[in-house]
C-alpha positions in Angstrom: 0.0 0.0 0.0 1.1 3.6 -0.7 0.4 6.8 1.1 -0.3 8.7 -2.1 -3.8 10.1 -1.9 -4.3 9.1 1.8 -5.7 11.9 3.9 -5.8 11.6 7.7 -8.2 13.3 10.1 -6.9 13.9 13.6 -10.0 12.8 15.5 -10.8 15.0 18.5 -9.9 12.7 21.4 -6.6 11.7 19.8 -5.3 15.3 19.7 -7.1 16.8 22.7 -4.5 16.1 25.3 -5.8 16.1 28.9 -9.5 16.1 28.1 -11.6 13.5 29.9 -14.6 11.8 28.3 -18.0 11.8 30.2 -16.8 14.5 32.7 -17.2 18.2 33.0 -13.6 18.5 31.5 -14.2 17.2 28.0 -12.6 20.3 26.4 -9.0 20.3 25.3 -6.4 22.4 27.2 -4.6 23.0 23.9 -5.4 26.2 22.1 -7.5 25.6 19.0 -5.1 27.6 16.7 -2.0 25.8 18.1 -3.7 22.4 17.7 -4.7 23.1 14.0 -1.3 24.5 13.1 0.6 21.6 14.7 -1.7 19.1 13.1 -1.3 20.7 9.7 2.4 20.9 10.2 2.8 17.1 10.5 0.5 16.3 7.6 -3.1 16.0 8.9 -5.7 17.2 6.4 -8.6 17.3 8.8 -9.4 17.7 12.5 -12.2 16.7 14.9 -14.0 18.9 17.3 -16.1 17.6 20.2 -19.3 19.6 21.2 -17.9 20.5 24.6 -14.7 21.7 23.0 -16.6 23.7 20.5 -18.4 25.5 23.3 -15.1 26.2 25.0 -13.4 27.5 21.9 -16.4 29.8 21.2 -15.8 31.5 24.5 -12.8 33.3 22.9 -13.2 32.8 19.1 -16.1 33.0 16.7 -17.0 30.4 14.2 -15.7 32.7 11.4 -12.4 33.0 13.1 -12.2 29.2 13.5 -13.0 28.8 9.8 -10.1 31.2 8.9 -7.7 29.2 11.0 -8.8 26.0 9.4 -8.5 27.4 5.9 -5.1 29.0 6.5 -3.8 25.6 7.5 -5.3 23.6 4.6 -7.7 21.6 6.7 -10.0 20.0 4.1 -12.0 17.9 6.5 -13.8 19.0 9.7 -15.5 16.4 11.9 -18.0 17.5 14.5 -19.2 15.2 17.3 -21.1 13.9 19.2 -24.9 14.0 19.2 -26.8 11.6 21.4 -30.5 11.3 22.4 -31.7 12.6 19.0 -34.2 9.7 19.0 -35.5 10.2 22.6 -38.4 12.1 24.0 -38.9 14.6 26.8 -36.1 16.5 28.6 -33.3 14.5 27.1 -34.6 15.2 23.6 -34.9 18.9 24.4 -31.3 19.0 25.6 -30.2 17.0 22.5 -32.0 19.6 20.3 -29.9 22.4 21.7 -26.7 20.5 20.9 -28.2 19.6 17.5 -28.7 23.3 16.6 -25.2 24.3 17.8 -23.6 21.5 15.8 -25.6 22.2 12.7 -24.7 25.9 12.9 -21.0 25.1 13.3 -21.2 22.6 10.4 -22.6 25.3 8.2 -19.9 27.9 9.0 -17.0 25.6 9.2 -18.1 23.6 6.2 -17.9 20.4 8.2 -17.5 17.1 6.3 -19.9 15.4 8.8 -21.4 15.2 12.2 -21.1 12.0 14.2 -24.2 10.7 16.0 -25.0 7.6 18.1 -25.8 6.4 21.6 -23.7 5.6 24.7 -26.4 4.0 26.8 -27.9 1.2 24.6 -31.3 2.9 24.9 -34.0 0.6 23.5 -35.9 2.3 20.7 -38.2 0.9 17.9 -36.4 0.9 14.6 -39.2 2.9 12.8 -38.6 5.8 15.2 -34.9 5.5 14.9 -35.2 5.7 11.1 -37.6 8.6 11.2 -35.3 10.5 13.6 -32.2 9.8 11.6 -33.9 10.9 8.4 -34.9 14.1 10.1 -31.3 14.7 11.2 -30.1 14.1 7.7 -32.6 16.5 6.2 -31.5 19.3 8.6 -27.9 18.5 7.9 -28.4 18.7 4.2 -29.7 22.3 4.6 -26.4 23.0 6.4 -24.3 21.3 3.7 -23.0 18.4 5.8 -23.5 14.7 6.4 -24.8 12.7 9.4 -22.9 9.5 10.1 -24.0 6.9 12.6 -21.3 5.2 14.7 -22.4 1.8 15.9 -20.5 0.4 18.9 -21.0 -2.1 21.7 -22.8 0.6 23.8 -25.5 1.3 21.2 -28.9 -0.4 20.6 -27.8 -0.7 17.0 -24.6 -2.8 17.2 -24.7 -5.1 14.1 -24.1 -4.4 10.4 -27.6 -5.5 9.7 -29.3 -3.0 12.0 -26.9 -0.2 10.9 -27.9 -0.9 7.3 -31.6 -1.0 8.3 -31.2 2.5 9.8 -29.4 4.2 6.9 -31.2 2.4 4.1 -34.5 3.0 5.8 -33.8 6.8 6.0 -32.6 6.7 2.4 -30.7 10.0 2.7 -27.9 10.8 0.3 -26.0 12.5 3.1 -26.6 9.7 5.7 -24.4 6.7 6.4 -22.2 5.0 8.9 -18.7 5.4 10.2 -16.6 2.3 11.1 -14.3 2.5 14.1 -11.8 -0.4 14.1 -11.9 -0.6 17.9 -15.6 -1.2 17.9 -15.5 -3.6 15.0 -13.0 -5.8 16.9 -15.0 -5.6 20.2 -18.2 -6.5 18.4 -16.5 -9.4 16.7 -17.6 -8.2 13.3 -15.8 -9.9 10.4 -14.5 -8.2 7.3 -17.0 -10.3 5.3 -19.8 -8.7 7.2 -18.4 -5.2 6.5 -18.2 -6.0 2.8 -22.0 -6.1 2.9 -22.1 -2.3 3.4 -22.9 -0.5 0.1 -20.2 2.1 -0.7 -22.8 4.9 -0.7 -23.4 4.4 3.0 -19.8 4.0 4.1 -19.0 7.7 4.9 -16.3 7.5 7.5 -13.5 5.3 9.0 -11.5 5.4 12.2 -8.3 3.5 12.8 -6.6 2.6 16.1 -5.0 -0.4 17.8 -5.3 -2.5 20.9 -5.2 -5.9 22.5 -7.3 -8.6 21.0 -8.4 -10.1 24.3 -11.7 -8.7 25.4 -11.2 -6.4 28.4 -13.3 -7.0 31.6 -14.3 -3.4 31.7 -15.0 -2.5 28.1 -16.0 1.1 28.9 -12.7 1.8 30.7 -10.7 0.2 28.0 -12.5 2.2 25.3 -11.9 5.6 26.9 -8.5 4.9 28.5 -6.6 2.1 26.9 -6.6 2.3 23.2 -3.3 2.3 21.3 -1.7 4.0 18.3 -1.7 2.0 15.1 1.0 -0.6 15.1 1.4 -0.7 18.9 -1.2 -3.5 19.5 -2.6 -6.6 17.9 -5.4 -5.4 15.6 -5.3 -6.4 11.9 -5.1 -2.9 10.6 -3.8 -3.9 7.1 -6.7 -6.3 6.7 -9.2 -3.7 7.8 -7.8 -1.1 5.3 -7.8 -3.8 2.6 -11.5 -4.6 3.3 -12.4 -0.9 3.0 -10.6 -0.6 -0.3 -12.4 -3.7 -1.5 -15.7 -1.9 -0.8 -14.3 1.1 -2.7 -13.8 3.5 0.1 -11.6 6.5 -0.9 -12.4 9.0 1.8 -10.2 10.2 4.6 -9.2 8.0 7.6 -9.6 9.3 11.1 -7.2 8.2 13.9 -9.1 7.9 17.2 -7.1 6.8 20.2 -8.3 7.5 23.8 -5.6 6.8 26.3 -4.6 7.9 29.8 -1.0 7.6 28.8 -1.4 9.9 25.7 -3.2 12.6 27.8 0.1 13.2 29.6 2.1 14.0 26.4 3.1 17.5 25.1 1.0 18.6 22.2 3.7 18.4 19.6 4.8 14.9 20.5 1.2 13.7 20.8 0.2 15.0 17.4 3.3 13.9 15.5 3.1 10.4 16.9 -0.6 10.2 16.0 0.2 11.1 12.4 3.3 9.0 11.9 2.0 5.8 13.4 -1.2 6.0 11.3 0.3 6.9 8.0 2.8 4.1 8.4 -0.1 1.7 8.0 -0.4 2.7 4.4 3.4 2.5 3.5 
């Protein structure tokens, strides 16, 4: 494999430094401009922004200023995340709607490639309602010029290829699809043959990472604290990339690694290691 034409997105949690998932400190301590400049300097063509980080950045910078920084550094791909409870009702849905409007507004100004959505709590929900809600999200996103991509994982009520396809095919939106995170595919035991069932039109994003093959006793802790850079674990990354190319995927690859060890690293070292270990998988 060659690196020519391969574009990498520095997913939010990988480049955020000492930001802690599912806490009040989900925003990055690294300045947005410094983060973007450093990421561009090592070769990243895109960057991820978490909703809490977005709110933190907007305390000092406008969306227009963020856009100027991204453009000045050649960032072609902006990833926004993460929307939950979009299919719920009541107070949780109302809170989700606030985040939804903020993410859609940011997507419009930043010309984001996509917004990631999903579920962290395996909330039961009838498929017809999920499809209707997902379709509504896609319609709003289309008006903002972006895509909605569903990330299925062990923590979601949709955690099989079949259910994920039922969701996106049921919605039938041109800007709606799925994102495949290698970590979640390994933990769900999904084979490459199953992944090859996904029509190219619905494969809208990919995330790489590494880890141990043995299933951890505490999957949540392992997911948010113990992932590894590509090439530092036991995952079949080459096989995964080969499978995606068999499907015909030619989009950018995100690198998503959440790790207690990486949160201690200086920004420059963190970002350069993230890029170098990932691009090496294509060499």
